N, C-alpha and C positions, 0 to 999 in steps of 0.2 A: 271417024272412029274415036272413041274416048280414050284418053291416055291414063296411064297409071297415076300420075300426079293429080289429075282431075278427079279420079275416083277416090283417091286418098283425101282430098280436100272436101269433097261432098260427104264422105263417110264421117270425117271428123266433125263437120258441121252438124250432121244428123245426130251424132252421139252427144254433142254439146247441148243440142236442143232437148235431149232426153235426160239431161242432168248428170251425165257420166263424167266423173272428175278426170279420168285419164283418157279423154276422148281421142287425142291424136295417137297416143301409144297403142290403144286398143285397135284403132283403125289400121295402124302399121302391122300389128301382130296378125290380125285377121287376113289382111292382104297377103302377108308373108306366108301364111298357111296355105292359102288358095294357090299362090304362085310358086311355092317352094323356094322362097327367097328369104334370107335374113334381112335385118333392117338396113345394113350397109348396102346390100345389093339392091334393095328397093330404091335407095337414093341414086344409085348408079343407073337405074333403069326408069327414071321418072318419065321420060318421053316415050316409053314403050307403049304401044297400043294394046288395049285389052280386048281379047276375042270374046264373042258372045258366050261360048261355053264357060269361060272363066267368070263372066259376070253372073251367069245363072247359078254357078256354085257359090259365088260370093253373097248374093242377095239374102238367102235364108240365114246365113251366119250373121250378117249385119242386122237383120230383123230380130233374131234371137237376142243379140247383145242389146239392141235398142229396147227390148222388153225386160231388160235388167237380169237376164240369165247371168250367172257367174261366168267370168271370162274363161276360167278353166274348163267349164262345161262346153262352151262354144269351141274352144280349141281342142277339147277332147283329152288333154293331158295336163298334169301339174307336176312340177319338179318338187321332190322332197328328198332331202339328204343326198343331193347330187344325182338322183335317179328319177326317171319319168314314171308316173303312175297314171293309168287311164281313169278318167272320171267323167261323170255326166249326170243327168237328172236323176235324183233319188239318192245321191251319195254326198256326204260332206266333203268339201274341198280340203285337202291337207294344208295345214298352216305351218309357217316357219316356227311358231312357238313350240310346236310338238317336238322339234329337233332337240330341245333341251332334255326332254324325257328320254330320248334315244341315247344321247351322250351319257347321261347319268346311269342309265341301265347298263350300257356297255361296260362302264367302270364297275358297277355293282356285280355284274356277272363274273368279272375277273377277280374281284375281291372275295366274293362269296365262295367261288369254286376253285380258285387258285389255278393250278396246272392240270386239274382233273379233266381227262378227255371224255368223260361220260357225257351223254346227251343232257341238255337242259330243256325241260319241257315247259313251254310258256303258253298260257291261256290269254289270248288277246280278246277282251270282251268289248263288243261294239266295234268290230274290225273296220267297217266302212270300206274304204278303198283298199284296206290291207296294208297301209303304209307303215304302221308300227311293227306288226309281226313280221312282215316281209323284210323290212330293213334290218331288224334284229337278226333274222336268219342269214341275211347276206353279209352282215358284219361279223357274225360269230358262227362258225361251221358246226358248233355243238348244238345250236338251237333247233328245236323242233316245236312247231307252233300249231295250236288249235285256234283258228281264227273264227270267232263266233259273232254272229249278228242276228238280231231279231227281224231285220228288214230283208225280204228276198231281193228287192231291187239293189240294195247296197251290197248284199252278198254276191251278186253277179259281178260287181266290180272287184270284190276280193278275189273271186275265181279268175277273172281276166288277168289280174295282176300277178297272181300266183303263176299262171301259165307264161305271162310275159317275161317274168324273171326266172323261169325254169326251176321252180321250187315245189313241184307237185310231189316230190318224194319227201319233203320236210315240212310242208305247210298244208294243213287240212282245213277246208272251209265248212263250218257247221252252222246250220240255221237254228236259232233258239235264243232264249233269254238267259242272262246270267252265265253260269258255268255249265253249259250244255255238253259236258264231257262225262262219259261213263265213270262211275265211282271207282272202278278198278284201275283206271288209268292214273298214272302219276302226274302231278302238276308241281313243278318247282316254283314257278313264278306266275302270279296273276297280274296282268298289266291292263290299263284301260285309259282311254281319253273319253270319259263319259259325258253326257249332256250336263253342262254346269251353268248355263245362263239362267238367271232368275226369270220366271215366266213374264213378269211385268216389263222386263227390259227388252224383250225380243222385238216388240213393235218399233223401238227406237233405233234399231240397227239399220245398216245399209239395206236397201231393197233386195240386193242380191242374196243377203242372208235371211232377212225377216220374211220375205215373200217367196223365196225359191228353195233354200236349202231345207232338208227334212227336219221338221220339228222334233221328231224322235231323237235326232242327234244333237239337238240344241237345248231343249227345255228341261232345266234341272229343278223345276218346282219353285215354290215361293222364295226360297233363299238360295237356290242353285245347288243345294247339297243333297237332294233326295236320293240320287243314285249312289252317292258315297255311303249314305246310311244303309241303303239296300245291299250294296255289293260287299262292303267290308266284312260283315259277319259270315257271308257265304264264302268269300275268298279266304278268310282266316281258317276255315275248316279244311281247305284243300291245299293251300300254298305251303310247300315244304321249306321254302327258302325265303321268299319275299313277296311283297305287294307294292305296286308302283302305280301312281296316278298322275295325269296332268290335271291341273286345277286352274280355276279362273282367278282373276285379280282379287285379292282380299280373302281368299278361301283357304289358303295354305295352312294356317294355324288350326283351323277347325278340322281339316282333314287329317292333319298330323295327330291331333288329339284323339280322333276316332281310331286311327291305327294304333296309337299307344294303348288305348283301352282294350283293343282286340288282341294284344300280346305281340304286336309288331312295332316296337319302338322305331320312330321314324324321324327323318330329317327333311328339311325343306331346301330345295335348290332353286336358285334364281335364274331367270333367263337373261339375255343380254341387256335388257332394259332395267334390270334390278328387281323385277317382279317375281315373287315366289310362284314358280310354274310347275315344278315336279316335286312330288312328295313320295319318298321311298322308305319303306319299313322292312326290316329283316326280322324273321321269327326269333324271338327271345334274345335279340341283339342288345348290346349296351349302347348302340347307336354312336359308337366312337370309332376313331381311326381315320385313315386318309380319305376314304370314300365320303365321310361325313365332315370333313373340314369345311370351314366357312366358305361359301361359294364366292 
């Protein structure tokens, strides 16, 4: 009977042959998922024989990763802001970069609303897994979210994660483009991580992204700014307090200028790498104060 360490070695070699950079780590994580063991316990059980049912469960997961499915899809979850979100084919995998947007929005909510206990109504456009809207709701009990996505497949993951995090009373999943919220409903904030990768750059990305993740969530047009140009005028008509976006590298100044022109003077906030990653504008604000101090 084959042992755990032999399976690990064979899986690692298979992934290396497929060009996967993190071959051994991915093999460990997939084995750990199948066996219910963390990486330390895997090492402590190297001589453990693997039963046929375990191998039958393992094989399709290894095959999927070998075909360059994103690792998060294979595992079924991705951690974001310290919480697990269900993900799979048809939905963008949450990125650590997006946590910058969360941190700055939490600060903005406090600055804009002070100690006001009234609900904050947030429209999350392009919700995908729901990680932005759900995290904001979990971090601030005032937040009520309209989670909007044009993709039925992606919206299924929004719904799964709303249920997973017990937020059905505060987060609603809506299928549609742009601001698919009835005109009579108040919206305080419009937030989005829209597609911002220039069309010509997508083919050069890792296969997990270029070939697997949904183009609807990636392709931002020739210069990556198409959705900002589309969304900002729409958001400016409805957002009573602010508009916030994640942006790609080198795009922050252009998005700031678009928000400024729409009447939402904005500031750029850097991620941990010093890249302008979040752009936040407040309606009629002078864009000054502690929220807008240099990042």
